[in-house]
mmCIF file of the C-alpha atoms, coordinates in Angstrom:
data_MODEL
# 
_entry.id   MODEL 
# 
loop_
_atom_site.group_PDB 
_atom_site.id 
_atom_site.type_symbol 
_atom_site.label_atom_id 
_atom_site.label_alt_id 
_atom_site.label_comp_id 
_atom_site.label_asym_id 
_atom_site.label_entity_id 
_atom_site.label_seq_id 
_atom_site.pdbx_PDB_ins_code 
_atom_site.Cartn_x 
_atom_site.Cartn_y 
_atom_site.Cartn_z 
_atom_site.occupancy 
_atom_site.B_iso_or_equiv 
_atom_site.pdbx_formal_charge 
_atom_site.auth_seq_id 
_atom_site.auth_comp_id 
_atom_site.auth_asym_id 
_atom_site.auth_atom_id 
_atom_site.pdbx_PDB_model_num 
ATOM 1   C CA . MET A 1 1   ? -0.072  0.011  0.029   1.00 0.00 ? 1   MET A CA 1 
ATOM 2   C CA . VAL A 1 2   ? 1.084   3.580  -0.724  1.00 0.00 ? 2   VAL A CA 1 
ATOM 3   C CA . THR A 1 3   ? 0.424   6.625  1.309   1.00 0.00 ? 3   THR A CA 1 
ATOM 4   C CA . TYR A 1 4   ? 0.104   9.881  -0.606  1.00 0.00 ? 4   TYR A CA 1 
ATOM 5   C CA . LEU A 1 5   ? 0.225   12.965 1.488   1.00 0.00 ? 5   LEU A CA 1 
ATOM 6   C CA . VAL A 1 6   ? -0.802  16.397 0.438   1.00 0.00 ? 6   VAL A CA 1 
ATOM 7   C CA . HIS A 1 7   ? -0.026  19.378 2.605   1.00 0.00 ? 7   HIS A CA 1 
ATOM 8   C CA . TYR A 1 8   ? -1.826  22.580 1.998   1.00 0.00 ? 8   TYR A CA 1 
ATOM 9   C CA . THR A 1 9   ? -1.229  26.117 3.418   1.00 0.00 ? 9   THR A CA 1 
ATOM 10  C CA . VAL A 1 10  ? -4.461  28.210 2.695   1.00 0.00 ? 10  VAL A CA 1 
ATOM 11  C CA . SER A 1 11  ? -4.840  31.989 3.305   1.00 0.00 ? 11  SER A CA 1 
ATOM 12  C CA . HIS A 1 12  ? -7.040  32.826 6.248   1.00 0.00 ? 12  HIS A CA 1 
ATOM 13  C CA . GLU A 1 13  ? -9.804  34.367 4.193   1.00 0.00 ? 13  GLU A CA 1 
ATOM 14  C CA . ALA A 1 14  ? -10.073 31.496 1.820   1.00 0.00 ? 14  ALA A CA 1 
ATOM 15  C CA . TYR A 1 15  ? -9.794  28.705 4.380   1.00 0.00 ? 15  TYR A CA 1 
ATOM 16  C CA . PRO A 1 16  ? -13.499 28.014 5.199   1.00 0.00 ? 16  PRO A CA 1 
ATOM 17  C CA . GLU A 1 17  ? -14.383 27.875 1.450   1.00 0.00 ? 17  GLU A CA 1 
ATOM 18  C CA . TYR A 1 18  ? -11.267 25.770 0.585   1.00 0.00 ? 18  TYR A CA 1 
ATOM 19  C CA . VAL A 1 19  ? -12.170 23.266 3.153   1.00 0.00 ? 19  VAL A CA 1 
ATOM 20  C CA . GLU A 1 20  ? -15.673 23.008 1.620   1.00 0.00 ? 20  GLU A CA 1 
ATOM 21  C CA . PHE A 1 21  ? -14.161 22.522 -1.765  1.00 0.00 ? 21  PHE A CA 1 
ATOM 22  C CA . LEU A 1 22  ? -11.998 19.759 -0.474  1.00 0.00 ? 22  LEU A CA 1 
ATOM 23  C CA . LYS A 1 23  ? -14.757 17.983 1.353   1.00 0.00 ? 23  LYS A CA 1 
ATOM 24  C CA . ASN A 1 24  ? -17.454 18.271 -1.367  1.00 0.00 ? 24  ASN A CA 1 
ATOM 25  C CA . GLU A 1 25  ? -15.489 18.231 -4.608  1.00 0.00 ? 25  GLU A CA 1 
ATOM 26  C CA . HIS A 1 26  ? -11.782 17.620 -4.802  1.00 0.00 ? 26  HIS A CA 1 
ATOM 27  C CA . ILE A 1 27  ? -11.357 14.731 -2.503  1.00 0.00 ? 27  ILE A CA 1 
ATOM 28  C CA . ASN A 1 28  ? -14.274 12.948 -4.272  1.00 0.00 ? 28  ASN A CA 1 
ATOM 29  C CA . ASP A 1 29  ? -12.589 13.610 -7.578  1.00 0.00 ? 29  ASP A CA 1 
ATOM 30  C CA . VAL A 1 30  ? -9.303  12.043 -6.343  1.00 0.00 ? 30  VAL A CA 1 
ATOM 31  C CA . MET A 1 31  ? -11.097 9.164  -4.884  1.00 0.00 ? 31  MET A CA 1 
ATOM 32  C CA . ALA A 1 32  ? -12.772 8.297  -8.240  1.00 0.00 ? 32  ALA A CA 1 
ATOM 33  C CA . VAL A 1 33  ? -9.294  7.635  -9.685  1.00 0.00 ? 33  VAL A CA 1 
ATOM 34  C CA . PRO A 1 34  ? -8.670  3.888  -9.889  1.00 0.00 ? 34  PRO A CA 1 
ATOM 35  C CA . GLY A 1 35  ? -6.585  2.494  -6.954  1.00 0.00 ? 35  GLY A CA 1 
ATOM 36  C CA . PHE A 1 36  ? -7.400  5.101  -4.420  1.00 0.00 ? 36  PHE A CA 1 
ATOM 37  C CA . LEU A 1 37  ? -8.829  3.394  -1.375  1.00 0.00 ? 37  LEU A CA 1 
ATOM 38  C CA . SER A 1 38  ? -9.477  5.963  1.383   1.00 0.00 ? 38  SER A CA 1 
ATOM 39  C CA . ALA A 1 39  ? -8.760  9.601  2.361   1.00 0.00 ? 39  ALA A CA 1 
ATOM 40  C CA . ASP A 1 40  ? -8.354  11.353 5.594   1.00 0.00 ? 40  ASP A CA 1 
ATOM 41  C CA . LEU A 1 41  ? -8.910  15.227 5.773   1.00 0.00 ? 41  LEU A CA 1 
ATOM 42  C CA . CYS A 1 42  ? -6.904  16.500 8.638   1.00 0.00 ? 42  CYS A CA 1 
ATOM 43  C CA . LEU A 1 43  ? -7.709  20.078 9.768   1.00 0.00 ? 43  LEU A CA 1 
ATOM 44  C CA . ARG A 1 44  ? -5.375  21.836 12.270  1.00 0.00 ? 44  ARG A CA 1 
ATOM 45  C CA . LYS A 1 45  ? -7.066  23.716 15.017  1.00 0.00 ? 45  LYS A CA 1 
ATOM 46  C CA . GLY A 1 46  ? -5.658  26.835 16.398  1.00 0.00 ? 46  GLY A CA 1 
ATOM 47  C CA . GLY A 1 47  ? -2.377  28.108 15.134  1.00 0.00 ? 47  GLY A CA 1 
ATOM 48  C CA . ALA A 1 48  ? -0.823  31.463 15.157  1.00 0.00 ? 48  ALA A CA 1 
ATOM 49  C CA . MET A 1 49  ? -2.932  34.096 13.353  1.00 0.00 ? 49  MET A CA 1 
ATOM 50  C CA . GLU A 1 50  ? 0.152   35.956 12.173  1.00 0.00 ? 50  GLU A CA 1 
ATOM 51  C CA . SER A 1 51  ? 1.279   32.960 10.122  1.00 0.00 ? 51  SER A CA 1 
ATOM 52  C CA . SER A 1 52  ? 0.746   33.170 6.390   1.00 0.00 ? 52  SER A CA 1 
ATOM 53  C CA . GLY A 1 53  ? -2.105  30.674 6.271   1.00 0.00 ? 53  GLY A CA 1 
ATOM 54  C CA . LYS A 1 54  ? -3.875  27.753 7.933   1.00 0.00 ? 54  LYS A CA 1 
ATOM 55  C CA . GLU A 1 55  ? -2.608  24.216 7.280   1.00 0.00 ? 55  GLU A CA 1 
ATOM 56  C CA . ILE A 1 56  ? -4.548  21.310 5.936   1.00 0.00 ? 56  ILE A CA 1 
ATOM 57  C CA . ARG A 1 57  ? -3.404  17.793 5.278   1.00 0.00 ? 57  ARG A CA 1 
ATOM 58  C CA . VAL A 1 58  ? -5.038  14.954 3.154   1.00 0.00 ? 58  VAL A CA 1 
ATOM 59  C CA . VAL A 1 59  ? -3.784  11.434 3.647   1.00 0.00 ? 59  VAL A CA 1 
ATOM 60  C CA . TYR A 1 60  ? -4.679  9.118  0.835   1.00 0.00 ? 60  TYR A CA 1 
ATOM 61  C CA . LYS A 1 61  ? -4.114  5.325  0.755   1.00 0.00 ? 61  LYS A CA 1 
ATOM 62  C CA . VAL A 1 62  ? -3.497  3.987  -2.641  1.00 0.00 ? 62  VAL A CA 1 
ATOM 63  C CA . LYS A 1 63  ? -3.487  0.334  -3.753  1.00 0.00 ? 63  LYS A CA 1 
ATOM 64  C CA . ASP A 1 64  ? 0.051   0.217  -5.052  1.00 0.00 ? 64  ASP A CA 1 
ATOM 65  C CA . GLU A 1 65  ? 2.845   1.886  -6.810  1.00 0.00 ? 65  GLU A CA 1 
ATOM 66  C CA . ASP A 1 66  ? 1.409   1.431  -10.209 1.00 0.00 ? 66  ASP A CA 1 
ATOM 67  C CA . HIS A 1 67  ? -1.709  3.163  -9.243  1.00 0.00 ? 67  HIS A CA 1 
ATOM 68  C CA . ILE A 1 68  ? -0.076  6.273  -7.786  1.00 0.00 ? 68  ILE A CA 1 
ATOM 69  C CA . LYS A 1 69  ? 2.250   6.511  -10.863 1.00 0.00 ? 69  LYS A CA 1 
ATOM 70  C CA . ALA A 1 70  ? -0.860  6.404  -13.083 1.00 0.00 ? 70  ALA A CA 1 
ATOM 71  C CA . TYR A 1 71  ? -2.573  9.031  -10.895 1.00 0.00 ? 71  TYR A CA 1 
ATOM 72  C CA . ILE A 1 72  ? 0.566   11.441 -11.276 1.00 0.00 ? 72  ILE A CA 1 
ATOM 73  C CA . SER A 1 73  ? 0.927   10.861 -15.007 1.00 0.00 ? 73  SER A CA 1 
ATOM 74  C CA . ASP A 1 74  ? -2.790  10.883 -16.084 1.00 0.00 ? 74  ASP A CA 1 
ATOM 75  C CA . PHE A 1 75  ? -4.718  12.828 -13.511 1.00 0.00 ? 75  PHE A CA 1 
ATOM 76  C CA . ALA A 1 76  ? -2.970  14.990 -10.963 1.00 0.00 ? 76  ALA A CA 1 
ATOM 77  C CA . MET A 1 77  ? -2.272  18.050 -13.155 1.00 0.00 ? 77  MET A CA 1 
ATOM 78  C CA . LYS A 1 78  ? -6.044  18.335 -14.386 1.00 0.00 ? 78  LYS A CA 1 
ATOM 79  C CA . LEU A 1 79  ? -7.131  18.219 -10.627 1.00 0.00 ? 79  LEU A CA 1 
ATOM 80  C CA . ARG A 1 80  ? -4.569  20.675 -9.462  1.00 0.00 ? 80  ARG A CA 1 
ATOM 81  C CA . GLU A 1 81  ? -5.506  23.186 -12.304 1.00 0.00 ? 81  GLU A CA 1 
ATOM 82  C CA . LYS A 1 82  ? -9.090  22.909 -11.011 1.00 0.00 ? 82  LYS A CA 1 
ATOM 83  C CA . SER A 1 83  ? -7.911  24.108 -7.541  1.00 0.00 ? 83  SER A CA 1 
ATOM 84  C CA . ILE A 1 84  ? -5.671  26.785 -9.004  1.00 0.00 ? 84  ILE A CA 1 
ATOM 85  C CA . GLU A 1 85  ? -8.507  28.238 -11.127 1.00 0.00 ? 85  GLU A CA 1 
ATOM 86  C CA . LYS A 1 86  ? -10.981 28.259 -8.238  1.00 0.00 ? 86  LYS A CA 1 
ATOM 87  C CA . PHE A 1 87  ? -8.479  29.656 -5.642  1.00 0.00 ? 87  PHE A CA 1 
ATOM 88  C CA . PRO A 1 88  ? -5.748  31.647 -7.499  1.00 0.00 ? 88  PRO A CA 1 
ATOM 89  C CA . GLY A 1 89  ? -2.932  32.687 -5.184  1.00 0.00 ? 89  GLY A CA 1 
ATOM 90  C CA . LYS A 1 90  ? -4.929  31.609 -2.129  1.00 0.00 ? 90  LYS A CA 1 
ATOM 91  C CA . PHE A 1 91  ? -3.036  28.322 -1.335  1.00 0.00 ? 91  PHE A CA 1 
ATOM 92  C CA . SER A 1 92  ? 0.166   26.535 -1.705  1.00 0.00 ? 92  SER A CA 1 
ATOM 93  C CA . SER A 1 93  ? 0.663   22.766 -1.556  1.00 0.00 ? 93  SER A CA 1 
ATOM 94  C CA . ASN A 1 94  ? 3.218   20.023 -1.541  1.00 0.00 ? 94  ASN A CA 1 
ATOM 95  C CA . ARG A 1 95  ? 2.987   16.179 -1.894  1.00 0.00 ? 95  ARG A CA 1 
ATOM 96  C CA . GLU A 1 96  ? 4.792   13.222 -0.648  1.00 0.00 ? 96  GLU A CA 1 
ATOM 97  C CA . VAL A 1 97  ? 4.657   9.607  -1.832  1.00 0.00 ? 97  VAL A CA 1 
ATOM 98  C CA . TRP A 1 98  ? 5.533   6.943  0.783   1.00 0.00 ? 98  TRP A CA 1 
ATOM 99  C CA . LEU A 1 99  ? 5.856   3.581  -0.944  1.00 0.00 ? 99  LEU A CA 1 
ATOM 100 C CA . ASP A 1 100 ? 6.143   1.482  2.201   1.00 0.00 ? 100 ASP A CA 1 
ATOM 101 C CA . THR A 1 101 ? 3.301   1.753  4.635   1.00 0.00 ? 101 THR A CA 1 
ATOM 102 C CA . ILE A 1 102 ? 2.746   -0.589 7.483   1.00 0.00 ? 102 ILE A CA 1 
ATOM 103 C CA . THR A 1 103 ? -0.623  -0.160 9.256   1.00 0.00 ? 103 THR A CA 1 
ATOM 104 C CA . PHE A 1 104 ? -1.239  -1.137 12.760  1.00 0.00 ? 104 PHE A CA 1 
ATOM 105 C CA . ALA A 1 105 ? -4.541  -1.507 14.466  1.00 0.00 ? 105 ALA A CA 1 
ATOM 106 C CA . SER A 1 106 ? -5.520  -1.566 18.115  1.00 0.00 ? 106 SER A CA 1 
ATOM 107 C CA . LYS A 1 107 ? -6.683  -5.060 19.268  1.00 0.00 ? 107 LYS A CA 1 
# 
């Protein structure tokens, strides 16, 4: 299993609308891509108001390396462009792909 992390920094004024966009549109679009199994939307509470923006993380679980490669080559740019068009200059993002994920569950 692959873990795909997306970290956003969103301007304070755009934050509420951006969260709604993620919840109601963007994450659903990503989850429609073959191989995506789950997504966790992580919202940071609090934080210094003087910082440049508020942080958001989305943690996706993807079936395997082939599926994340297909997402990056065939889908990612189109989905990113949609966000950029809707929120120009209001956020920044970076992504990480972790190829080896070991999941532990409580007993």
